[in-house]
N, C-alpha and C positions, 0 to 999 in steps of 0.2 A: 952177677949180672944177668945170666940166663934165668935164674930163679926169679929175679925182680921183673924181668920182661914176661915171664910166664904168669906170674901173679897179676901183673897189670893186664895181661890178656884176659884172664878169668874175670877180672872186675869189670871189663868193658861190657859184659852182658847185663850189668846192673845199670848202665847209663842210658837214659832215654834216647839220646841221639843215635845210639847204635840201631834202635829199632826204627827210628824215623827214616833212616836210610834204607831200611830192609823192610818193606811193608808186608812181605809174605810172612816173615818171622814174627812181626807184630800181630798179624791175624792169627797165626798158630798159637802165640802166647795167650791171646785173648780167649780163643776156644779152649785152650787148656784151663784157663782160669775159671771160665763158666762151667766146664765139665766137673772140675774138682768141687766147685761150690754146690753143684747139684748133688754130688755124691755125699758131701758132708752134711748138707741140709736135708732133713727128712721133710719132703714137700707135703706129705700127708698130715703132718702135725704143725706145719707152718701156719700160724693164725693170721687173720687180717691185720691185727695189731702190729705183728712183726713186719709185715710188708709195708704198712704205713710208716713205721718208724724208719725203715730202710729208706723209703722214699723222702721222708723229711730230712734224713741225713744227707742224701745225695743231691736233692734239688738245689740247694744253694751253691754247691760246688759245680754242678752242671751249668748253672746260670752264669757264674763268674767265669767258667771256662769258655762259655759261649761268647760273652762279652770280649774276653781277652783274645779269643781266637778269631771271631768273625768281624769285630769292629775296630779294635785298637791296632792289631798286627796287619801287616800287608797282605794283599791277596796274591796268590800264585797262580799262574797259568800253566796248566799242564797240557801239552800237546797230545793229540790222540794216540801217537805211538807209545809214549810214556805211560799213559792212562791204561791202554789195553795190555801192555806188557806187565805192569805191576798190579793192576786190579781186576782186569777183565771187564766185560760189558755189563755185568749184573750188579756192580758194587756201587753203592751211593753213600755219601758221607752225611754227617749230621746236618739237619735242616733241609733234607730232601735231595732231589735229583740234581745232577750237574746242569749248568747253564750254558747253552751253546752260544758262542759269540757269532753274530751274523757275518761279520766282515771276514774273519780269519778262520771261523769254524773251529776255534780252540775251545776246550772244555775248561771251565773255570771252577776251581775248588777254593774254599777258604781254609787255609792251613794255619796251625798254631806255631809254625816255625818262625823265629824271629828273623829280622833283616840280617843281623850279624851272622847267625847260623847259616842262612842261605848264602851269603857272600863267602863264608868260609868253605861251604861245600863246593862252590863254583871255583874257588882257588885251588882246591884239591883235584877238581876234575873240570877243566875248562870246557871239555867236550859236552858237558851236561847242559849247555845252553840250548841244545836242540830240544831238550825235554822240559826244562824249567826256566821260566822267565819271571823276573822280579818286576812287579808293577807297583804303582804308588799306593799308599794306605788309602782307606775309604775317607773321603772328605768329611770334615767335621759335622756338617748338616746331616748327611746320610748316617753318619755314625750315631748321632743323637736319636735319629729315627729308629735305627736298629735297636739301640739300647732301650728306647721307650717300649718298643714292641716286645722285646724279650722281657722286660720288667713286668709288663701287663700279663704276659703268659705265665711268668713265674708266680705272680700273685694269684692268678686263677687256679694254678695247680696246687699252690700251697693251701688256698682256701678249701679246695676240694679234698685234698689229702687230710687236712685238719678236721674236716667234717666227718670223713670216714673213720678217722682215728678216735674221735670223740662219740660218734653215733654209729656204731656198726650196725648194719642191717636196716638202717632207717630209710624212710621215704624221701629224705632230703638229699641223699647222695647223688653226686654227678658223675663219679668214676666207677668204672667196672675193672677191677684188678685181674679179672680172669683173662684179659687179652682181647675181648670182643669190643668192637667200637660202640660207644654210647654218646649221644648228643650232650655236649656240655653247654650249660646255660651261660648266657653272658648277662651279668647283672648291670643294668643301666644305671649310671650315677644319679640320675633323676629319680628313678625307681627306689633307690636306697634311701635317698633323702626323704621322699614321701613316705616310705615304709617306717622310717624312724619317727616321722611326725605321727602317724597312726599309732605307733607303739607308745609314744609319749601320751597320747590321748587315752589309750587303754590304762597306762599308769595313773593318770589323773583320775579316771573313773573308778579304778580299782581301789586306789588309796582313799578316796572319799567314802567308798563303801566300807573299807576297813575301819576307817575313823568314826563314822557315824551309824553304821548298821550291821556291823560284823555278826554273821551267823543268821541274820534275819533274811527274809526272802528278797526284799527290794528296798532301795534307799529312796527317801523323799529329800532331795537335795535342798529345796528352799527352807524347809523346816529342820534339816539336818537331823533326821531320825529314821529308823528303820520301820518297816511294816511287813507283816507276814500274810502276803497275798495268797500263798500256796500252803498254808497250814504250818509254817515254821520248819520247812524242809531245806532251808539255806539255798533258795532257788538261784540267787545271783552267784553265790559261791560255787555251787556245783556246775551251773551253767558256764562259768568262766574258767573251769579247770584246763580244758584243752586249749583255750586261747592263750592263757598264761604259758602253757607249755610250748605251743608253737612259736610264740614270740620270744622264748628263751628267758622268761621272767622267772628264774628258778627259785629265788627266795620266797616270792609271793606264792608260787605253786607249793612249795613245801609247807608254808603256813596254812594254806587251804587244805592240803592233805592232812595235816595234824588235826584240823577241825573235823574233817570227815571221819577220821579214826576215832576221835575222843568225844565228839559232840553230836554227830549226825544220827538221829534216832527217828525211826518211822512208826513207832508205836504210839500213834496220836489218834485221838477221837476227833477225826476231821474228815469231812465229806470232800474228797479229793476228785479233781478231774482226771479220769483215766488217761485221756489224751495228753493233757498238759504234763502230768506227772511222768508219763512215758517218754515224751520227746525231750523234756528238760532234764529230768533226774535220772531215768534209766539210761537215756542216750548220753547224757553228760558223764555218767560214771563209766559206761562201757568205752567211750571214747578215751577217757583218761587211762583206762586200763590198757587199750590197744596202744596208745602212745608211750606209756611209761612201763608197762609190763608189771605194775604193782598190783597184786591180787586183792589188796584191801578194797580196791574200787570194784572189782568183779564180785566180791562177797556182798558189798553193799547193794549192788545192782540187782543181785539175785534176791536179796531180802525184800526190797521194795517191789520187785516183779511178782514175788509169791503173794504179796498182799493185794496186788491188782488182779490176779488171776481169777478170783470169784466173779468178776465182772462178766466174764465170758460164759458163765453158767446160766444160759438162757435156752429156750426150746429150739432156737434156730442157730445158736452160736454167735449171733450178732451181739456184741457186748452192750451192756448198759455203760452209760457214760460217766456216772458218778459212783464213788465206792468210799465206804468208811474204812480208813486204813487200820484202825484197831479192831473192828468187829467183822469186817468182810462183808457187810451188807451193801448191796448195789441197787441202783435205780436210775431213772432218767429224770432230767429236770422237768418241772411242771410246764414250763412254757413251750416244750415240744409236743405236748399232747400225748406224752408217753413214748414217743418215738426216739430212736437213736439217730444221731447225726452222722452223715456220711463220712466227713473228714475225721471225726472223733472215732469212728469205728474201723476205718480203713487206713490208719496211719500209725499202726504199731508194728507192722511187719518187719521192718528193718532191725528194730531194737530187739524184738523177741526172737527173731531167727538168729540174730548174732549172739544172743544169750544162750540159746540151745547149742550153737557151735562152740562157744567158749567153755560151757559147762558140761557138754555131752548129755544133757537132759533134754529129751525131745518135746517135753510137755508144752514149753513156751511157743515153740514153732507151730506145734499142732493146733493150738488155740487160735493163733492169728491167720494161719493158712486156711482153716476151715472157713473163715469169714470170706475170703476170696472165693473159695469153692461154692459157697452159697450164692454169692453175688454173680458168679459166672453162670449159674443155672439159667437165670432169666435175664442175662446181659443184653441190653437193647442193641439194635443194629447200629445206632450211631454212637454207642459207648457212653452216652450221657445219662447220669443217674441224678434223680432229685435228691435234695440234701436230707430228707427225712426217710428212715427205714424202720419198719416195724420189727423189733427184736424177737417177736414170737413167730413170725411167718417169714421174715427176711423179704417181704414184699415192700416196694417203695410206696410212699404216700405222695398225694398231689402237692408238690412244693417246687421252690425255685431250683432251676438248673444254673450252676454258676461255677466259674473258676476262681471266684473270690471266697469271702469268708463261708466256712462250713462245708465247702466242696473241694477246695484247692488241692490239699495234700493228698487226697485219695488218689488222684491222677499222677501226682508226683511219685507216689510210692509204687505204683504199677511199673513205672520205668525203672526205678531205683532198685526194686527187688530183683529185677532181671540183671542189672549191673552188679549188685551185691553177689549174686550167685555165678558171676563171671560169664554171663550170657550163654549158659549151657542149655542143653535139651530139658534138663530138669526144671528150668525157670522160663522156658519158652512161652508158656501160657500167659505169663505176666506181660511179656512184650506184645503178644497178639492182642490182649485186651487194651493195652495202651495205645497201640496203633488204631484200633477201632475208635477209641476215645478221641484220638487226634483228628480223625475224620469228622467226628462230631464238633470238635473245636473249630475246624475250618468253616463249618456250616454257620457258626456264630460270628465270623469275622465281618466286620464292616469298616468303612473308611469315611473320614469326615470330608466336609467341604468348608473352606477352599483349599485347606493345606494337606488333605489326604492322609490324616493320621489314622494309622490302623489300630483297631480296638477289638475287644472280645465282648460281645453282648451277653446279657443274662437272659434267661428264658423261663416264662411261666406258661405251661400248656403249649399253645401254638403262638404265643405272643412274645416278641423280642423286646427287651428293654435296653435302651442305649445308655447303659451305665456300666462302669468298670471300676472295680476296687483297686487300690494300690496293691492290695494283697495278691491280685491276679498278675502282678508284674513279676512273679516267680516264673511265669510261663515262658518268656523268651529264653531263659536259661535252660528250662526243661526241654524245650524244642531243640535248642542247640545240642544239648547233651544227648538227646535221642536221635539226631539227624543222621548219625553215622551208621545206624542200623538199617537204613533204607538203601535202595540201589541209587546210583549216581544221580539220576534225574530227579527222583523224589527227594533225595537228601538235599539237593540244591534248593528245592522249593521250600522245604521245611526250614532250612537255615535262613533263607531269604525272609520268611515270615517271622522267624525269631528276631531278625535284625529290625524289621519294620516295627514290630511291637516294642522293642527296646527303645527305639526313637521316640515313641509315644510316651513311654514310661519316664524317659529322661525329660520330656516336655512337661510332664506332671510336675517336676521340680522347677523347671526353668520358667513356667508360666505364672508363678506367684511372686509377690514382692519380696518374700524372704528366700526365694530359690529352694524352698522345701515343699514337698508334695502334701497335698491333703489326703484325707482318708479314701475318698472316692471322687469319680468325675462323671459328669453327664455330657452328652454329645448331641448337638442340635444342628439342623441344616444351616449352613452358612455362618456358623459360629465356632466351628471346631470343638473346643473343650471348655467346660467351666467347672470349677471346683464345687463339689457338693458338700459333704461333711468336711469341715475345714481344719480339723486338728491334725497334728503330726505327732506321733508317739515313738519316733526314732526307729521306724520300721526298716528292715534290711532287704526287702524283695528286689528292688530295682538294682541295688548294688550286687546282690547275689547274681542276677542275670548278667550284669556288666562283667562280673568275674568269669562266668562260664564262657561268654562270648569272646573276651580276650583270650582265655586259655585255648579256646578251640579254633579261633581264627587268626590269632597273633596281631589283630588290628589295634593299634595303640590308641585309636579314637575312644575306645571303651575306657581306657585308663584315664583319658582326659576328662571324660564325662564323670567318671567316678571321683576324680580329684575335685572337681567343681562342687559335687554334692558334699564331699567331706568338708570342704571350705565353708559351705553354707551351715553344716552342723556346728562347726567350730564358732562361726560368727553368732549364730542365733540360739544354740542350745547349750553351749558351755558356760557354766558359772563356777564360782570359786569352789563350790562343794560337790561338783559333779556335772552331769548332763541332764537336761530336762527336755521334755517335749514341748510343743507349742499348742495352746488352745485354739489358736487361729493363725494359719499360715499367712494371712493377708495383713494382720496387724502385728504379729510377732509376740503377742502375749504369751508368757510362759506358764506351763503347768508345774506340778510338784512330784514328778515320778521319773526315776531312771529305770526304765524297764530292763529285766534281766537279759532280754534278747539283744539289747544294745551291745552288751559285752560279749555275748555268746555268738551273735551273728553279724551284726552290722560292722563292728570294728574288725572281726575276724575276716570278713569278706573284703573289707577295705585293705587289710594288711596283705592278704593273698593276691589281691589285684595288682599289688606292686612287688610281689615276690616271684622268683624264678619258678617256672612250671613244675620243677622237681619237688617243690615244697608242698607236701601233701598232693602227690601226683594222682591225677584222675584215673591212672591205669591201676593204682593200688588202693584207692580209698574211694568211698561213697559217703556223701554227706546226708545226715538225716534232715528232717525239716527244721530243725533247730541249729543247723550247721555243725553238728557234731560229727566229725569223720570217723568212719568205722572201716576196718580192713575188708577188702574184697576177699571172699573165700569161695573157691570153686565148688559148686554143687553138682553132683552127678546122680546119686541115689541116696537112700536113707542111711545106708551103711557109711557112705563118705561124709554125710552131713554132720553126724554126731560123733566126731572124733574126740571131743573133750578138749579142754583148754591146753593140756600138755601137748597135744598133737597139733593144735591149731595156731598157738600163739607164736609169733615171730618175735625176734629180739626188739626191746624197746626203741622207740624212735626219739631222737633228740635233735633239736635245731638251734644254731648260735643265732505258726501259727496263725499263724493262722490260729491264734491262741486266744485264750480267754482274756488275757491282758491286752490283747489286740483288738478284740471286737468291742470293748468298751472303752471309756475314757475317764480318767481320774481328774 
């Protein structure tokens, strides 16, 4: 009998009720468990995957414990004497701090003890009523609210943990397992629905390209055939790699990668645009490498960049804009009078700097940074350069000053090269040049009557032209992106200007019968705006600016504007075999071209407009002018810049022109 009682006494330590009645011992047991766990587990070798699996294992159990404890079972009121005796003033339970009752100043905790257990405890010790009082269970309505909140939190946690499990080190992660606080994105159900619509649009465009134009540069949807607009470099395919990856279209991405490995050949007797090839092909391949970590993309990017490099072999270092990919002979187009184009010469910095960083070879960066050095020598006080530059002397020719075609992305890259280098002293001169140019931009700002639409003029000599390209609608996004580098007062002014310009660009769309923008607009006193060149070739610039403004302000109005534009594309440009532009936005007559940038830029910016800000975070990535995201790498000095790909490349990311084709019309 004694032995039985002794045995029974020993077994009581394994019964949960023993510890529920003795909180101090429960706390000691918990501390002992944690201490042993830390000793057993080698924290230096515990990988992120192990932590994630542990969280995945525990989350459902925590969830059901919370529902059981907080909502289904009764609440217990612990009076201050009992609370201070057993826990002390610094202890809080799950779901936060205690709630003080106004009337009795009792401290309420939600306990997992059942009603039966509580009554049993009271029977054993009636005097305990001074410390513990049983109250009614939570009413059903409140219980449902609690369960709903807990369920939402669980789903968010599971999504975040699953993302970390599948995509370690990626830009899409929302959780930091190191213990520091990090903002968690809340994915709005409407955003999810719209994002899926955009993804379906991408699938439709991509499937049509696969079916009718696989491996060729662009699809002609009406005639259901491909055309090699860029020398047969698979422009649409390479341009779409990162879009497919970001949208989680893994099968399509793998098929595209196989084509790059087996069929992408740059040894072509073709006169290629240095600018277009850089932003679409070099940029597309580097972005695919930064996202996936697959070195085949880096190798291909280096191959094509090596074929472009002879274009910079000029007396001034200002590149020629056309080069033969097979022979390396370079020249400028005849219609420029032998001059190089500003945007074509000053929009390779991001791609070639990134290539030097990833390969450890400084030659690419040296070529493109020499261009900025030459232009900086005689940089005007207003920071505005004409669109034609002499490649022999680096002097500018008398020509148009514009933030539209042939000028735009030069200014964009001044800002983005500063961001790409992580805003350090080594890239400060880019920011200084950009701020000077923004003073010039402000001097070109005018407003219409009667509606006071804000627009950017073009300039010839001392004469202003009241004309603005849709291409210039990249400027609101650029201004918003650069506004944070100013002091508070100036930052507010720049951001306000960005918002005014965005409103004008949105009305480029809203002012036509099809709700799609024309190529350019003219402004007249008393007449606001009128469309000039009336085609629409699926351009991305306005959507790009809406994306930046939403990311940087959180104002959902920009999402609504973007959704309206997306619906207009769906209504007017979608056909059975892809997407087409319009020959006339007034009549809706369709053309026969699905531009590669529609998949690379327009649909990508639509998708990101309805994605959480952590998806391709602007703190970690910078977009080239073809919307290809490149990782930000801190620049300090030459030694830091060229660390090689092994030192620079982070783990792959996973997620569950002003261009020749843009300045002409097919």
